VMD Tcl script that draws the C-alpha trace (Angstrom):
set ca {
  {105.86 85.27 75.34}
  {107.61 88.33 76.97}
  {106.42 90.26 79.89}
  {106.14 94.17 79.69}
  {107.91 95.90 82.71}
  {107.36 98.87 84.62}
  {108.72 102.15 83.00}
  {110.21 103.44 86.05}
  {112.00 100.58 87.94}
  {111.93 97.73 85.28}
  {110.37 94.92 87.13}
  {107.29 92.94 85.46}
  {105.56 92.20 88.76}
  {102.09 94.26 88.93}
  {98.81 93.90 90.43}
  {95.19 95.17 89.97}
  {92.85 96.23 92.37}
  {88.87 95.77 92.90}
  {86.50 98.45 94.58}
  {87.35 96.84 98.18}
  {91.07 97.48 97.57}
  {91.98 93.96 97.47}
  {95.10 92.85 95.22}
  {95.48 90.19 92.38}
  {98.87 89.68 91.06}
  {99.30 90.01 87.47}
  {101.66 90.36 84.46}
  {101.22 92.08 81.07}
  {102.23 90.41 77.87}
  {104.24 92.20 75.03}
  {100.81 92.43 73.39}
  {99.48 94.53 76.19}
  {97.17 91.89 77.76}
  {96.81 91.56 81.53}
  {97.00 87.90 82.63}
  {96.55 86.55 86.19}
  {99.81 85.18 87.65}
  {97.40 82.43 89.44}
  {95.07 81.09 86.90}
  {92.84 79.31 89.41}
  {91.82 83.14 90.80}
  {88.84 84.88 89.18}
  {89.45 88.42 87.93}
  {85.80 89.27 88.27}
  {85.34 92.76 89.95}
  {89.10 93.73 89.15}
  {89.91 96.91 87.39}
  {91.93 95.73 84.54}
  {92.51 99.02 82.77}
  {94.87 100.33 85.56}
  {98.05 98.14 86.84}
  {99.75 98.72 89.80}
  {103.70 98.05 90.21}
  {104.83 95.89 92.96}
  {108.45 97.60 93.17}
  {107.82 101.07 93.19}
  {104.88 103.69 93.37}
  {104.14 103.77 89.69}
  {100.65 102.97 88.40}
  {98.74 103.52 85.18}
  {97.55 101.90 81.87}
  {98.95 98.63 80.77}
  {99.82 100.39 77.57}
  {102.51 102.51 79.36}
  {104.56 99.61 80.25}
  {107.70 99.24 78.29}
  {109.53 96.25 76.60}
  {112.94 95.43 78.54}
}
mol new
graphics top color blue
foreach p $ca { graphics top sphere $p radius 0.5 }
foreach p [lrange $ca 0 end-1] q [lrange $ca 1 end] { graphics top cylinder $p $q radius 0.2 }
display resetview
């Protein structure tokens, strides 16, 4: 399984947010599926339709990430 990367800075580390602004680390597979980095955590309440890059200011749809 390969990970998609940020189109701006080319790293795979992403996170998602919930309505409180809390962050949950994720990555996106080459099929475009958002996967939790820590599988013991719950993604309930987090918006999986928008991902944020941990390395720069980029954010957007997981479909906009690129293969590296």
